[in-house]
C-alpha positions in Angstrom: -46.0 -16.7 -60.6 -48.9 -14.7 -59.2 -52.0 -13.8 -61.2 -51.1 -11.1 -63.7 -52.5 -7.6 -63.1 -55.7 -6.6 -65.0 -54.9 -2.9 -64.9 -52.2 -1.9 -67.5 -50.5 1.5 -68.0 -48.2 2.7 -70.8 -45.9 5.6 -70.0 -44.3 7.7 -72.8 -41.4 9.0 -70.7 -39.3 12.2 -70.9 -36.2 13.4 -69.1 -36.6 17.0 -70.3 -36.8 19.9 -67.8 -40.5 20.4 -68.7 -41.2 16.6 -68.5 -44.7 17.3 -67.1 -46.0 18.4 -70.5 -44.1 15.8 -72.4 -44.9 12.6 -70.5 -48.2 10.8 -71.3 -49.8 7.9 -69.4 -52.4 5.7 -71.0 -54.3 3.4 -68.7 -56.6 0.5 -69.5 -58.1 -2.8 -68.3 -57.6 -6.3 -69.6 -61.0 -7.6 -70.6 -61.6 -10.9 -72.4 -58.2 -11.2 -74.0 -58.0 -7.5 -75.1 -56.9 -4.2 -73.5 -59.5 -1.5 -73.2 -57.9 1.9 -72.9 -60.1 4.2 -70.8 -57.8 7.1 -69.9 -54.8 9.0 -71.3 -53.4 12.1 -69.6 -50.2 14.2 -69.5 -47.7 13.8 -66.7 -48.6 17.2 -65.2 -52.2 16.0 -64.8 -51.1 13.4 -62.2 -52.1 14.2 -58.6 -49.4 16.5 -57.1 -47.6 16.8 -60.4 -46.4 19.9 -62.3 -44.6 20.9 -65.5 -41.1 20.6 -64.0 -39.2 17.3 -64.2 -38.8 16.9 -60.4 -42.5 17.5 -59.7 -43.7 15.2 -62.5 -41.3 12.3 -61.8 -42.1 12.5 -58.1 -45.8 12.3 -58.9 -45.2 9.5 -61.4 -43.3 7.4 -58.8 -46.2 7.9 -56.4 -48.7 6.9 -59.1 -46.8 3.7 -59.8 -46.3 2.7 -56.2 -49.9 3.3 -55.3 -51.2 1.0 -58.1 -50.2 -2.3 -56.5 -52.3 -4.5 -58.9 -51.1 -2.8 -62.1 -48.4 -3.3 -64.7 -46.5 -0.4 -66.2 -44.6 -0.1 -69.4 -42.0 2.6 -69.4 -40.1 3.6 -72.6 -36.5 4.3 -71.4 -33.6 1.8 -71.1 -33.5 0.0 -67.8 -29.9 -0.9 -68.1 -26.6 -0.6 -70.0 -24.6 -3.0 -72.2 -22.9 -5.6 -70.0 -19.4 -4.4 -70.8 -20.2 -1.1 -69.2 -21.7 -2.5 -65.9 -19.2 -3.0 -63.1 -21.8 -4.6 -60.7 -22.5 -8.3 -60.7 -26.3 -7.9 -61.1 -29.1 -5.6 -62.2 -30.3 -4.8 -58.7 -26.8 -3.7 -57.6 -26.5 -1.6 -60.8 -29.7 0.3 -60.1 -29.0 0.8 -56.4 -25.6 2.2 -57.0 -26.6 4.3 -60.0 -27.0 7.7 -58.4 -23.7 7.4 -56.6 -21.9 6.1 -59.7 -23.3 8.9 -62.0 -24.0 12.2 -60.2 -25.5 13.9 -63.3 -26.6 13.0 -66.8 -23.5 14.5 -68.6 -21.2 12.5 -66.3 -23.2 9.5 -67.1 -22.9 9.9 -70.9 -19.2 10.7 -70.7 -18.5 7.7 -68.5 -20.3 5.4 -70.8 -18.5 6.7 -73.9 -15.1 6.5 -72.2 -15.8 2.9 -71.1 -16.9 2.0 -74.6 -13.9 3.6 -76.3 -16.1 6.3 -77.9 -18.5 3.8 -79.4 -22.3 3.6 -78.8 -22.8 0.0 -77.7 -26.2 -1.6 -77.7 -27.6 -4.2 -75.4 -28.6 -7.6 -76.7 -32.3 -6.6 -76.4 -31.7 -3.4 -78.3 -30.4 -5.4 -81.3 -33.2 -7.9 -81.1 -36.0 -5.4 -80.7 -34.4 -2.9 -83.1 -34.6 0.0 -80.7 -33.5 3.3 -82.4 -30.6 4.3 -80.1 -28.0 3.2 -77.6 -29.0 3.9 -74.0 -26.4 6.8 -73.8 -27.0 8.2 -77.3 -27.1 12.0 -77.4 -30.9 11.9 -78.0 -31.7 9.4 -75.3 -29.1 9.6 -72.4 -31.1 12.1 -70.3 -34.2 9.9 -70.6 -32.1 6.9 -69.5 -30.5 8.8 -66.7 -33.6 10.3 -65.1 -35.7 7.2 -65.7 -33.2 5.0 -63.8 -32.3 7.5 -61.1 -35.6 9.1 -60.3 -38.1 6.3 -61.1 -36.5 2.8 -60.9 -33.9 3.5 -58.2 -36.3 4.7 -55.5 -38.9 2.1 -56.2 -36.3 -0.7 -56.2 -34.5 0.7 -53.1 -37.8 0.9 -51.1 -39.1 -2.5 -52.5 -42.2 -0.9 -53.9 -42.2 -2.4 -57.3 -41.0 -5.4 -59.3 -38.9 -4.7 -62.4 -39.2 -7.5 -65.0 -37.6 -9.8 -66.0 -34.7 -9.0 -63.8 -36.7 -9.4 -60.6 -39.3 -11.9 -59.5 -42.9 -10.8 -59.2 -44.1 -10.1 -55.6 -47.7 -10.0 -54.4 -49.0 -6.4 -53.8 -46.3 -4.7 -55.8 -46.8 -3.1 -59.2 -44.9 -4.6 -62.1 -42.6 -2.5 -64.3 -41.5 -3.5 -67.8 -39.4 -1.8 -70.4 -41.1 -1.0 -73.7 -40.3 0.8 -76.9 -43.2 2.1 -79.1 -40.9 2.4 -82.1 -39.9 -1.3 -81.8 -43.6 -2.3 -81.5 -44.5 -0.4 -84.6 -41.5 -1.9 -86.5 -42.6 -5.4 -85.6 -46.1 -4.6 -86.9 -44.8 -3.0 -90.1 -46.3 0.3 -89.0 -43.2 2.4 -88.5 -44.2 5.4 -90.7 -43.9 9.2 -90.0 -46.8 10.0 -87.6 -45.3 12.7 -85.4 -46.2 16.1 -86.7 -48.7 18.8 -87.3 -49.9 18.0 -90.8 -53.1 16.2 -91.8 -50.9 13.5 -93.2 -49.4 12.9 -89.8 -52.8 12.8 -88.2 -54.0 10.4 -90.8 -50.9 8.2 -90.1 -51.8 8.2 -86.4 -55.3 7.2 -87.2 -54.1 4.4 -89.5 -51.8 3.0 -86.8 -54.6 3.1 -84.2 -57.1 1.5 -86.5 -54.6 -1.3 -87.3 -53.9 -2.0 -83.7 -57.6 -2.1 -82.9 -58.1 -4.4 -85.9 -56.0 -7.0 -84.2 -58.8 -7.3 -81.6 -56.1 -6.9 -78.9 -56.9 -3.2 -78.3 -59.9 -0.9 -78.0 -60.4 2.7 -77.0 -63.4 3.4 -74.7 -64.8 6.6 -76.1 -64.8 8.8 -79.2 -63.5 11.7 -77.2 -60.5 9.7 -76.0 -59.8 8.5 -79.5 -59.7 12.1 -80.7 -57.4 13.1 -77.9 -54.9 10.4 -79.0 -55.0 11.5 -82.6 -55.0 15.2 -81.9 -51.7 15.1 -80.0 -49.3 16.3 -82.7 -46.2 14.9 -81.0 -47.6 11.4 -81.2 -46.7 10.9 -77.5 -50.3 10.2 -76.4 -50.5 7.5 -79.1 -47.1 6.2 -78.0 -48.3 5.7 -74.4 -51.2 3.6 -75.8 -48.7 1.5 -77.9 -46.6 1.1 -74.7 -49.7 -0.1 -72.8 -50.5 -2.6 -75.6 -46.9 -4.0 -75.5 -47.1 -4.4 -71.7 -50.5 -6.2 -72.1 -49.0 -8.5 -74.7 -46.1 -9.4 -72.3 -48.7 -10.2 -69.5 -50.3 -12.6 -71.9 -46.9 -14.5 -72.3 -45.9 -15.4 -68.7 -42.7 -17.2 -69.9 -41.3 -13.8 -71.0 -41.8 -12.4 -67.6 -39.7 -14.9 -65.7 -36.1 -14.1 -64.8 -33.7 -15.6 -67.3 -30.6 -16.6 -65.3 -27.1 -16.4 -66.9 -28.5 -14.4 -69.8 -27.7 -10.8 -70.8 -31.2 -9.8 -69.9 -30.7 -10.4 -66.2 -28.2 -7.5 -66.1 -28.9 -5.4 -69.2 -32.7 -5.5 -69.1 -35.2 -6.6 -71.7 -37.5 -4.7 -74.1 -41.1 -6.1 -74.4 -42.4 -5.6 -77.9 
């Protein structure tokens, strides 16, 4: 495997119509065994972006493809449970996705019909304790637009490597699936922190202090720290948590390798 990227980004994703004001991207650099966060911005602050979903996701794709020596953690499901995938491998699944599912509602309906009305989870969802099935009512648009508008074009044009389903390639950004809720659960920090009250802000501060206390994460400036804590939706903080999960994965090269004949090679894998 090639040398791991030193630039790491966490993306708190959204499939909403106004995704530009809901997506957050935290960026940092790996320094001496820790991740130093030096930037966090909303999706509509990316070059060429805007508030609309189409404008923002186009800008996000360009941002990813232009950072060839970076790793990105994105918090939407990269695949479906194996019983719902007709293709033989993950690449074929992603490449056929837009033709298979012309819109998000057809996507959700097709998944539910194939699953007999049940909400199946992937192996990695059970292991990482993610909150929802990939086609749950609260998540299916995020899954749909993430796969169709971000992963599909990048895989089709061979402009990124999606791990662990694909091997790493020199001069391509790496993309990993993350889930901030799962990372917080693993750390025993899954408490209410999304909201407008002082209690919510205090919870965000406590989470960030704990993560910094592990010596695996630092925030570069006081103003950036305030920006993370002042975002009432907790999305800015989620992007930092996603960046940290991505950095941890980079520190464990074995987890980045393709696991043949495993459910991960088709369903995807959540890095916690």
